[in-house]
N, C-alpha and C positions, 0 to 999 in steps of 0.2 A: 352881722355875724356871717362868717364864711360857710357856705354849703359844701361840705367835703364830699358828699355823694356816698351812696351805699357801698360802692366798691372800696373806697378808702376807709370808711368806718369798719367794714368787715375785716379788712386787712390789718388795721390797727388793733382791733379787738382780739383777733387771733390770726396770726400770719398763715396758719394752715387752712383758714376758711377762705372760700372764694364765692363771691356772689354770682348766682345763676339767674338769668332772666326767665320769667314764665313764658314758655313758648305757646302761642295760641294753637289750639287743636285744629287740625286740618282733616276734613272728611273727604274721601274719594270714592268713586264708584267701584264696586267689587272689592272693597277692602276686606281682608280677613279679620277675624276677631283678634288675632295676635297683633296685626298691624294697628288696629284701633287702640289696643292697650299700649302699644308702643307710643302712640300719640298721647295717651294719658300720661305715660312715663315722661315724655318730653315736657309736658305741662307741669306735672309733678306736684300739684297742690290740691287742697280740698278733697272731695270724694274721689275724683279721678286719680289723684296722686296716691291715695290710700289703696285703691283697687290695683294700681300698677305695682305698688310695693308688695302687696299680698301676692300678686301673680309672680313677681320676681322671686319672692321668698319660697313660694311653692316649687318653682323650678329648682332652686338651690337644694331644697330639702329632698325632693324626689331623686335628684341626680347625685346626692351624697351617699356613697355606698356604706359609709359608717353610721348613717342616721336611720333610725327606725321611726316611723311616723304613726302617731296616735290620731285617729279621727274620732272626734266626739260629735254626736248628732242629737240635738234636742228639737222639740217642736215637731209638727206633722210633716216631716220631710218626705216620707214615703207616700202618704196621700197627696202631698204637694208636687209630686212628679220627679223626685230625685232618686228613685229606686235604682234606675239603670245606671246613673252616674256613680252611685256608691258601689253598685255591683261591678262596674268596669274597673274601679280602683282596686277592688279586691281581686278581680280576675288577673289584673296586671301586676299584682303584688306591690302596689305603690304604698299600701299601708300595711302595718303589721298587727295593729290592734284597733278594733272598733268599740267605742263605748257609746251606748245609746239608750234610749228609753224603751220600756216594754211595749209602749204603744207603737213605735215604729216597727218593732219586730212582729207585733200582732198584725199590722197592716201588710207587712211582707208575707206573712203566712196566709192572710186572706187572699192575696194575689196568687200565691203559690197553689192554693186550693181551687183556683178558678174564679175567685171573686174579682171585683173591679171597683174603681173609684170613679165618680161621675161629676160632671160640671153642674153649675147652678141650674136648678129646675124652676126657680121663680115662684115657689110656694112659701107660705109662712110656716113657722115651726110646728104649729099644732096640726096643720094638714100633713106635714112631713111625718110627724109622729104617728098619725092615724094610718099613714100609708106604709109604715115600717121602714122609714128612711131616717138615718141620722146625719147631722150636718157638722162639718168642721169648716167654719167660715163659708167659703163657696164651694167646698168639696162635699160630695154626698156619698153615703154608703147604704147598702141594703141590709136589712136585718136577716134576710135569707142567706146572705153570704156569711154572716157571723154564725148562723146555725150550722152551716157546713164546717166552719172553723171549729166550733165547739165539738162537733162529732169527730173531726179528724184529729184534733189535739188530744182528745180522750183516748183514741186508738193508739196514738203515739206514746202517751204516758203509760198505757198498759204494757207496751213493748219495753219501754225504758225501765219500768218497775221490775219486770222479770230479770232484766240484765243486772240491775243493782240490788237484787234480792239476796243480800249478804249480811247475815246477823252480825258478823265480825265488824263490819263497817256501819252497822246500825241502819242500813238502808238509806244512807245519806248520799246526796249528790249536790255538788256546788252548782250555782247558777250557770257558770261558764260551761261546765260539762253538760248540763241539761240542754243548753243552747246548741252545743256541738252535736248532741244526740238528735235533737230536732233537725239540724241541718243534714245529718246522715240519712234521715228517714224521709225528708222532703224530696219529691220528684219534680223539680223545676230548676233547670240550669241557669235561670235568671234570678233566682232567689238569693237574697243577701245571706241568709242562714246557710243555704246549700253551698254557695260559693266559698264562704268562710270555712266551713267544715272540710271542704275538699281542697282548699289551698293553704291550710295552715295559718289562717288569720284568726286571732283571738277575738271573741266577742264577750264583752262584759256589759251587764245591764243591772246596775246596783238598785235601781228603782223598779225592778221587774214586777213586784207584787202590785204596784199601782198601775195595773193594765188589765186587759182582758185575759192575757196569759196568766197573770197572777190570780184573777178570779177563778179561772178554770183549775189552777193548781189547788186553790183552797177547796173547791167543790170536790176535786178528785181525792184530796186528803181525808175527806170525811169517812170514806170506807176503803181506803187503800193505805199501804205502808211505805210510801215513798216520801222521804223528808228532804227538803231543800235547805242547804246551808249557805246563807249569804256571805258569811265571813270566810268561807272556804276559798273564795276567789282570790283573796289577798295573798295566799301562798304563791300562786302562779304569777299574779300581777307583779308582786315584789321581785320575783325572779326575772321577769321580763325587763323591769327597770334596771336592776343591778347588772344584768348580763349585756346591756346595750351601751355602746360607747357614747352615742349621742341620741337624744330624743327630740323630734320635732312634733308639733301639735297643730292640727287643723280643727278649730272649734266652731261648729255651726250652731249658733244659739248658745244659751247658757245652761242654767239649772244644774241638776245632778251630773249629767254627762261631762260638762265643763269642769266642775269641781273635782270629780273623780279622776279626770285626766291630770289636772294640776296637782292634786293632793297626793296621788300615787307617786309622782315624780319628786315630791318633797323628800322622799327617802334618800335621794341621791343629789340633793341640792337644787332641783328644779329642771325645767325643760331648757334646751339649748336654743330653740327657735320656735316660733309659732305665730299664727294669726287667727283672729276670731272675727266672725260676722255676727253682729247683734243689732237689734232694734231698741234695746233697753238703755236706760239712762243711768249714770253713775251716782246721781245726787242722793238716791234713797239708800245707798250702801249695799245694794244687792250685788251678789257675785255676777249675775247675768249681765248687769250693766257696767261692771267694773272694767276699766281699761287694763290691759294686760300688764302694764308696768307695775300695777299694784301687787301683782304676784311676786315681784322681787322681794318685797318686804317680808313675805312669808317663806322665802326660799323655795317657792314653787316655780320660779323662773330664775335662771342663773344671772349673775352680774355679767353684763356684756352680751346677753342673749338678744337675738334679733326678734322684735315683736311688732306686730301691726294690728291695729283695731280698725275694722271697716264697719261703718254704720249703714244699715240698710236691710232689705229683705233678702234672706239667704237664697230663696228660690230664684231670684234674679241674679244676684251677685256671684254665688259660687259657680253656677254653670258658666258665667262670663269669665271668671278668673281661671277656671279649669280649662275651658276651651282656648283661652289665650296662652295657656302654658303648654298645651299638647305638642305644638311644633318644636318645643325646646327640650322635651324629655329625651334622655338617652335611650337608645334601643336596648 
């Protein structure tokens, strides 16, 4: 039997297709991150290929003047070291909307109030508990920092309550507006909440109640008259979607932030482009592990949309992807 070769098979199957050889990655002294990902791009397969395609898509999305970018952030990304990366994207107005967990915003506030996150201390969890230290994998926090957080957020809620003391509106505030008010009261120019409030970037946190912010809201509500309306955010979020010509999505992790990003764009037929970084598997049917192509079946991603799924640790891969794109962003 004649061996026609991959080039002939490719051409016969589809004349528009051309077989490309995998180029072996070459490493050189003093390479930039951008040059390294260019090597990934030349190889183009497996994990390196996915990273390069996500980098290229990020460049296209940021440089597209008609595209608004939603950034969804799940998991402990602020404790894990990505606070400044997210803050820079807001500062540069590279994203229009941030959708994240209440936990990430809690940890942003902890840092804004002078608290910190610490590396592995090498003790077991009972010793940590006795010492007033909480653990997130190998990230540590001090209970004293959360005591400051509780004090500061109560002061802020009292100020916000006075501003929204309006019987006509039944003393109701949406989660988005609450987060905006927090941002306006925070005195830290590196805070995600501060920067979003001062740069016109929307923050939505649909799972806010499942966080230390939510716990403090519940405590505050016991003897105060400020009411938070979770449904209220949908008014503004739907306006953002309908008023935007094209939507791109960067999804770091899955969970509620990923779903809220995709589901909100269902109103207009889905996102136009997007990439996700996840460690989860698709076999269990969870949204967190679902490949983005699945979103097309729900009209959460448009037909013909550019989609990339990258498997791995977000704290490694997103800084790599973003750093590899920085040289290519328009001024």
